[in-house]
matplotlib code that plots the C-alpha trace (Angstrom):
import matplotlib.pyplot as plt

x = [36.2, 38.1, 39.1, 40.0, 36.9, 35.3, 38.5, 36.9, 38.3, 37.9, 38.1, 37.2, 34.8, 33.7, 29.3, 26.1, 23.5, 20.2, 18.7, 18.8, 17.1, 17.9, 15.0, 16.2, 20.1, 21.3, 22.5, 22.4, 25.2, 26.2, 29.4, 32.2, 34.9, 36.7, 39.9, 40.9, 37.6, 37.2, 34.2, 33.1, 31.1, 27.9, 24.3, 24.2, 22.8, 25.0, 24.5, 26.1, 27.7, 27.3, 23.6, 24.1, 26.9, 23.9, 23.1, 22.8, 23.1, 20.5, 19.9, 21.5, 24.1, 27.8, 30.4, 33.2, 33.1, 34.9, 33.5, 33.9, 33.0, 32.8, 31.4, 27.9, 27.6, 29.1, 28.7, 29.8, 32.5, 32.9, 30.9, 31.3, 30.1, 32.2]
y = [-38.7, -36.0, -35.1, -31.6, -31.2, -31.4, -29.3, -26.7, -23.1, -19.8, -16.5, -12.3, -11.0, -7.3, -6.2, -5.6, -7.5, -7.2, -10.0, -11.8, -14.7, -14.4, -17.2, -19.4, -18.5, -16.8, -13.9, -12.6, -10.6, -8.6, -9.0, -8.3, -11.5, -13.5, -15.0, -17.1, -19.4, -18.8, -16.5, -14.0, -10.6, -12.0, -12.2, -15.1, -16.5, -17.8, -20.4, -18.4, -20.6, -20.0, -18.0, -15.7, -14.0, -12.4, -10.3, -6.7, -7.1, -5.4, -5.3, -2.7, -2.8, -2.9, -5.6, -7.6, -11.3, -14.7, -17.5, -21.4, -23.0, -26.8, -27.5, -25.1, -25.0, -22.0, -20.2, -17.5, -17.9, -14.8, -11.3, -8.0, -4.0, -2.2]
z = [26.9, 27.5, 31.4, 30.3, 29.1, 32.3, 34.0, 36.2, 35.2, 37.7, 36.4, 38.0, 35.7, 36.1, 35.8, 36.2, 37.9, 35.8, 37.9, 41.6, 42.9, 46.4, 47.4, 44.1, 45.2, 41.7, 40.3, 36.8, 35.8, 32.3, 32.6, 30.3, 28.5, 30.8, 29.2, 31.9, 31.5, 27.6, 27.9, 25.4, 27.4, 27.9, 30.4, 31.8, 35.6, 37.9, 40.9, 44.3, 46.1, 49.0, 48.1, 51.6, 48.9, 47.3, 50.8, 50.4, 46.7, 44.4, 40.9, 39.0, 40.6, 39.3, 40.7, 40.9, 41.2, 40.6, 38.7, 38.8, 35.6, 35.1, 31.3, 31.0, 34.7, 36.0, 40.3, 41.7, 44.5, 45.7, 44.5, 45.9, 44.6, 42.8]

ax = plt.figure().add_subplot(projection="3d")
ax.plot(x, y, z, "-o")
ax.set_aspect("equal")
plt.show()
């Protein structure tokens, strides 16, 4: 196995919240490209780490966020209205 393939990458993005599940601790964001992770613009669901990050956010809100990705698993480690 290639250890680099499972490397954790982080990046900052801007997007709009399209869905929010505070009970499940997830947020779906329609975001622009995040070159540092190698992602094109897309809509994806992130696990919030920690889930308390989602307090006070709402669907339709524009946000700046920091994501951490390992393979196809991604989580938001910071998020704020923008």
